[in-house]
N, C-alpha and C positions, 0 to 999 in steps of 0.2 A: 504494500500500500504506500502510495506517495506521501511524503511528509506533509505536503500542502493540505491534504485531506484532514489531517489532525490539527494543523495549526489554525485553520479557519474555524471559528466557533460554530458549534452545533446549536440548534434550538433545544433539542432534548438529548440527554445522555442517559441511556438505560444501562444500569449496572446488573449484568446477568442475562445471558441469552438462553434462559431456560423456558419452562412451560409458560409462565406469565410474561416474562420479558419479551419473547418473540411475538406474543399477541399484541402487547403494547406497541412494539416497533412497527408491526404490520399496519395496525389501524392508524397510528399517528402519521406514518409516511404515505398514507393514501392521499393526504394533502400535499401536492407537489411543491408547495411553497414552504414546507416545513422540512428542516434538515435534521435527521435522526441518526444517532450513533448507538450501537449495541456493543458492549464490551463483555466478552465471555472468557472465563478462565480456561475452559477446555477447548478442544479442537472441533471442527465440523466433521462429524462422522455420519452424516445423513445418508451416505451411500455405502456404509459399512455393512456387509452381509450379516455380521454377528448382531448388529443393532436391528436390522430390518427383519430378520427371521424371528417370528414370535416364539418359536419353540427352543431357540438357542440362548434365551435370555440369561441362563445360569452362567454362560461363558463370559458375561460382562462383569460379574461381581468380583470385587477385590482387585481388579486390574486398574492400575493408576491412570491409564489413558481413558477409562470410562467412568470410574467410580471414586467419589471422595472417601467412601468406606469409613464412616465414623464409628466410634465405639463409645458406649456410655461409661459412666462411672459404675462401680459395683453397686448392685441394687439389693438393699437389705431384705426386702420382702420376697426376693427371688433367689434365696440361698446365696446371696452375694455374687451371683453371676453378672457378667457384663453382657450388654445387648448390642448387636450390630445394627447399623443404620446405613443402608445403601443410599447414596445420593448421586444423581447424574452429573458427571463432570465432562460435559460436552454440550454442543449446541442442541437445544431441546431439553436440557436438564433431565429431571427425573422422568419425564414422559418418554425418554429414550431407553430407560431400563426398568420401567415398572411392569406389572403383570397384565397391562392393557385392559383392565376391568373398567367398564363404564357403568357406574351406578349414580344415582341421583339423590339429593338430600330430601328430607321430609319438610312438609310445610311448617309444622310446629317448630322444627329445628331452626330453620332460617328466620321464621317470625321472631324467635327468641333473640336473634341478633338485633333486630330493630328494637325490641323491648328493652335491651340493655343500653339504649341511648343512641342508636345509630339510625337516624331518620333516612328513609329511602332504601333500607336494606331488609325489607320483609320479603317473604317468598314470592308474592305476586310481582314485586319490583325486579327480582332477580330472574324470574322464570323466562322472560324473553331472551336473556343471555345464555341460559341453559339450552336454549334451542339454537342460538345464533352460531355457536362454535362448531356445530356438527352437521354432517349430512348423514341421516339415519336411513339405512337401507332396509328394504322389505325382507323379512325372514325367508330363507329358502324352504321349500316344501318339506325337505327331509327334517328340518328343525321343528316344523309344525307337527309333523307326524309323530315324532318321538317325544317332544316336550309340550305339546299342546299349544302354548303361546296364545291361548284364547283371550288373555288379558291385554295383549299387545295392541295398542291403538294406532291405526294407520293415520288418524287425524293428527297425532303427535309426531308421526314419522315423516316430518317435512323438514325442509331447510336445505341450504347449499353451503354450509359452513366448511372450513378447511379440513376438519377432522372427520374421517370416515368411521362410522359406528355400525357394526354388523353383528348378526348371529352367525355362529359357525355351522359347519355341516358335519362335524365329527362327534356330536353328542352320542352317548351310548347308554347302556342299561343302568349305569350308576347314576347318571343325571335323571333318568326317568324314575328310578327307585327313590331318589332323593325327594323329588316333587311329590310322589305318592305318599311317602312316609310322613312328610310334614302335613299333607292334607289329612292324613289319619289322626294327626294331633290337633286338628282344628285350625291349621295354619296354611290354608290354600289362598294364594293371591287371586283376587277378583278384579283388581284395577291395575292399570298400567303403572309400574313403579315410578315413571317419570312425572306423574301428576302430583307427587308429594304425599300420597296417602296410603302406600302399600304396606300390608303386613302379610307374611307367609313366604313360602318358597317360590322362587322363580328362576328362570334361566336368564342370566344377565348378558348384556351385550359387551362387545370388546372393540377397542380402537384398532381395527384391522381393515385394510383396504381389500374389499371383496374381489377385486379384479386381479391385483398383483399378489394377494395373500401376504402382504408385508405390513409391518407396524406402521400405523398412521399416528404421527406425533408432531409436536410443535415445529420441529425443524423441517419436516417434509410438508406440513400443512400450511403453516404461517410464514415459512421462509422458503417457499418453492421457487423454482427457477424464474418464474415471471416476477415474483416479488423481489428476488435478488437483483433483477435488472434495474430496479428503481435507482435513478441517479441521486436521489435525496436520502437514500438509506445506506449506511455503512455499517458492516458487521466486522468487528475486530475480535479475532479468536486468539487463544493461547496468551491472554493478557490479563494480568491481575490488577484489580483496583485496590490500591493501598488505603486510600481514604477519600472522603468527600472534602472539597475545599470550600471554605466559607469566607464571606466578607462580614466581619464582625464590627464594622464601624457604626452601624445603625442601632436601632432599638432591639431588633432581633437579628440573629445571624442569617445570612442569605446564602444559599447554596449557589456557587458560581461555576462549579465544575468538579473534576476529579483528578486525583494523582494516580498514575498508572505505572506498572512495571511490565515492560514488554518481555517477550520470550527470550530476547537477547540480553536482558538484564538492564535495559535502559529505562530511566525514570523520565516521565513526561507529565505535563499538566494539560488537560483538555477542558475547554470552556463550554459552558451551557448557557445560552442566552435566556432560556425560559425555565427549564426545570431539570433537576436530576431525579431520576426515578429508580429506586432501589428494588431489584427483583432477584436477589441472590439466594432466596429460600429461607426457610425457618431457622436453620442453624447458622447461616452466614449473613443474612441481612442485619441481625443484631450485632454480629461481629464487626461488620463494616461501620455501623453506627458508633460502636464503642471505640473503634480505632480512630474515628473522626472526632471524638470528643462528646458524644451524646450517650448518656447513660448514667449509671450510679456514680456519684462522686467518689465513693470509697474505691470502687473498682478502677476507675480511671486514674486516680491519684496513685494507686498501688503500682500502676504500670507507667507512671510519669507521662500521662497523656493530659494535655490541657483540657479543662472542662469547658465545652462550648454551650451545652444545654444539660442541666442536671435533670435526669428522669430515671429513677431507680427501677421503673417498670420495664425498661429495655432489657430483653433477654429473659424476662419472667413470663408467667402465664403459659408456659409450654405445655401442650397437650399432645397426647398420642393415643391411638387406639391400642390397648393391650390385646394380644391375641394368644389364646391357649391352643396348642396343637396336639391332638391325640390321634395317633396313627393305628390303624387296624389291619391285620393281615387279611387278605382277600382269598376267596375260594379260587381254585385253579382256573375256573372259566371266567372269572371277573377281570375286566380290563384294569391295568395299573400302569402308570407311567414309569414305574421302576424297571420295566423291561429295557429301558434305554441304557441301563448299565452295561448291556451287552453291545460291544463295539459293532458287531455285525448288524444288529437291529438298527442302531443309530446310523450307521453308514448307509444302510438301505433306505432309511427315511430321508436322510440328507439328499441322496440321489433322486428320490421321488420328488422332493421339494424343488431341487435345482432344475429338474426337467420340466415341471409344469406348475409348481406351486401347490401341488396336491399333497394330501396327507396331514397328519397331526402337527407337523412342525409349523404349518401355516394357520393353526387354529388355536382357540382358547376354549377349554371345556370345563372351566370352573363353574360350579353352580352356587347359588346364594339363597339365603332365607333371612328375612327380617322378622323378629318376634318381639312381643312385649316381654316383660319379666316372666321367666319360666324357671322351673326347678325340677327335681326328680318326680314330682307329681303332675307336671304339666304346666298349664298357664296359671300363674299366681293370681289369686283373687284380689279385687280392689282393696278389701279389708286387710289382707295380709301385706300388701304393698305399703299401705299407709302405716301399718304397725311397724314394719321394718324401718321405714324412713323416719318415723317418729322416735325410734330408739336412738337415732343419730341426730336428733333435732339440734343439739348444741353445736354441731359442726356444719350446719347448713345456713349460715347467717349472711354470707356474701351474696351479692346479686347473681353471680355465676351459679353458685350452689342452689339458690332458690329457683333459677331458671331450669337447671338440670332436674331438680326434684319434680318440677311441674311436668317435664317430659317423661320421666320415669312413671309418674302417677297416671299419665294419660293413657286411656285404652287404645288410642289411635297411633301412638308413637312406638318406635322400635328401640327397646333397651339393648337388644342384641342383634348382631349380624352373625349368622353361621355360614361357613364356607365349606364346600366339598372340594378338596384339593386332590389331584389325581396321583400323587406319589407319597412316599414316606417323608417325614420331617425328623431331622435329628437336632438335638439341642446341646451342643458342647458348652462347657462353662465359659470358655474364652474363644469365641468364634473368630477366625481370621477374616472372614467375609460372610456375606449372606449365602454364598454358594455352599458353605458347610451346613447350612440348615436344610437345603433342598436336594443336594446330590445324594443318591442312595448309598448307604454304607452297610446296611443290613442285608443278608442274603434273601430274605423272604420278600414277597411283593405286598405292598400296602396301599391303602388310600387313607387320607387324613381328613378328620372333621375338625374345623377350626371355630373357636368361640371368641367373638370380638365384642367388647363392651363399647357401645356407640358413644356414650356420654360419660367419660371418666370424670370423677370429681377431683382427682389428684392433679396437681400442677407442678411442673418441673421448671428447669432453667437451663439456659445456655449462655456462657460468658467467655470473654477472651481469656486466654491463658498467658498471653504475651503481647507486647506491642508489635510483634512481627506478624505480618499478615499470613506468612507461611505456616505458623503454628496453629494447629486445629483448636477450635474453641472447646471448652469443657461442657459436655452435654450430660446433664443429670435429670433424667425423666421423672425420677421420684415415683415410680410405679407403685400403686396401691398405698401411697403414703396417707391417703384418705381411706380410712378403714372400710367405708362403704364399697369401694371398688372391689376389694377382695370378697366381701359378702356377695356382691352381685355376680362377679365372675364365677365364683364357686357354684352358685345356683345354675348358671348357664352350663357349667361342666356337668352338673348332676343331670341336666336335661338330655345331654348327649347319650346317656345310658338308655333313654327311651328310644332314641333314633337307631341305636345299634342292636337293640334287642332282637333276638333271632326270629321273633314273630312278625317283624316289620319287613316290607319289601326291601329296604336298605340292608337290614340285618341279615337277610337271606343271601346277600352277595358276599358276606364275610365268611372266612373259613371257620367251620365249627370247631371250637376249642383252639382257635388260632391265637397268635401272639398279639399283644397290643403294646403301644408305647405311650406313657411310661410303663415299663414292664411290671406286672404284679400289682398295679394300682387300679382299682375300680371305684368309681364315685358312688359308693353305696350310702354315704352320709356326707354331711357338709364338711367335716374335718378332712376326710379323704379327698374330697373335691378341692379343698384349699391346698393340700399337698401336691395335687396335680398342677394347680396354678403355679406353685412355687418352682416346680420342676420344669414346666413346659410352656410358660408364658414368655413370649418375645415381643418384638415390635411388628406391627403390620405396615410400618413405613409411611405413616400419615402424620408426621410431626407438624404442628401448627401452633399459632398463637403467640409467638415470641415478640411480636411488635403489634400488640392487639389493638383493634379498632374499638375503642371504648372512650367514654369521658375520661379525661386525664386524671381526675380525682378518684376514679374507680380502677386505676391501673392501666389506662390507655397510653399508647405510644403514638397512634395516629387518630385523626378525627374521621368523621363519616365521609369525607372526601379524600381520605387516605393521606392527608398532609401531616407531616411529622410535627408534633406539638413543639412550640418554642422556636420554630424555624420558618423560613419562607423559601419557596421554590424547591422543596424537597418532599417527595412522597415515597411510600413503600407499597408495592403491589406484588404480592405473592401470598402463600398460605400462612405466612407469619402474621398477617393482619386478622385472621379469623378470630373473632371473640370467643366462639364456642366451636369445638370440633364438629364437623358435619357428620350426619349418618352415612355409613358406608364408605367406599373408596372415594378419595377426594379429588381425583383429577378433573372430573366434570366441574366441580365448584371452583377449582383454580382457574380453569379456562373462563368460566362465567364471570368470576370476580375481575379478571383481567379485561374482559370485554367491557364490562360496566365501567371499570376504571378508565379505559380509553375514552369513553364518552364523557366522563367527568372532566378529564384533562382537556378535551376539546372544548367543552362548555366553558371552562375557566379561561381558556385562551381567548375565546370570543369576547369575554367580559373585560379583558385587559384594556 
């Protein structure tokens, strides 16, 4: 890139070319009079076969060219295990290495964002943007035949957004049995999950292009070759932003640009005429704020960083969906992804995929269920729910906790998300990367039932460990630090026993007397269920909330227009602004928030 491109001021500088950052850059650069720069720490791997092939995602994890590969501090409630957190280190960010699941938030969940003091962020206001990012394709007949999909609304399956959303053709008897088993528990979906009101089991969609059978993600969708031709959009890869630069001569510090470190080790300053937009993700947006002098005075002074804006909420309020993984040995005739351990099978499937895009490597066959609070007896009664929550009354005093309590009490909201995962899951105490969780190490073939707590009460943190941008921030999720999380998760684990009972369609697919992981532990009571949580809970890679959109006095870092409190011309746009963790997998909400943010930024530019 010619030096003149960087010496001339840009209107907008977007820090981070990930899921949200590329949405912002695409939409702002639609105005040819606006000059936009994206700065991404990773490389452009949008044509990399390992990134594009859905079924080879495990090959990305732990490799420095693809994955930031964060590790938590030891977690006291999880037997002091450390938890891995894969984060995309390339153009497209974590949309380049996620599991491609496209789920949508609930109405009550997003309405709670608005209720926490964020005007314009209720479900009905966000819903148009949940449609805007995607092109939703009609399900193939084979999917309808196996999974029903009677709830799928063609009225909602509209749009021409950059991200392709599809149903796969590779569903099998495990998906069908999953749906039937939940229906037998009174949890059959009757409405389209995209309308914000679904409870029960359903076959989720995935971000896969149905023509090429490749991953559809931010780099291929929002920065496609046509967008890349725009003369007013510059994307700078393999470049670190060390800090945001401020003019501090006025009443409030004004963001005027960024200081970067090129891949050649050269430091430069780049100017932004209108705004700096921080989209570095939940673990790194607060890192850059702190390195720039915005955060807790104690933390900044500890690292000899001049305080520009004191806000101790930066890097706090971190939320993540805890996920408990129980693997069950399958009968000899039941499909399992564990067969890919055989190099001959894997090579045959790779050949099939390379030839025509056919076969399981171009598909996503994970199934889902949303459920209210359940336990070993089934759906928990309203009275029992109220009694459980009342026993923790003294811990539910914050606005966040009160909002979550309301969601758990609601008969229409999903306390849990259950996942059917097609392989075994292993949980080492100190994983080197996420690959160690999902690559088969046991000789038997398994499938895994995953229990996710949609609305954790616990709050973690992420803060700088050094004034050096190369030093990873310290991420402490504080899983189950709020006692209710363990109580709720354990009840969800108890419910899994109802799903795998040999009398159910799903249970019939498991090997009679077969092994389970964790070995020898059956959730026959709450204490055994809690022990399973301690042994088998990890992260489902949905970290959010570290730069929360809330009133400042309630722990907010950005306002309802995503502007950083105490500054001018600086915003944050990524999952770090979520005030409450959304239901389900969060990539749809990241896209939608970024689409809405782009409109807010354009509106504010017109008012200048």
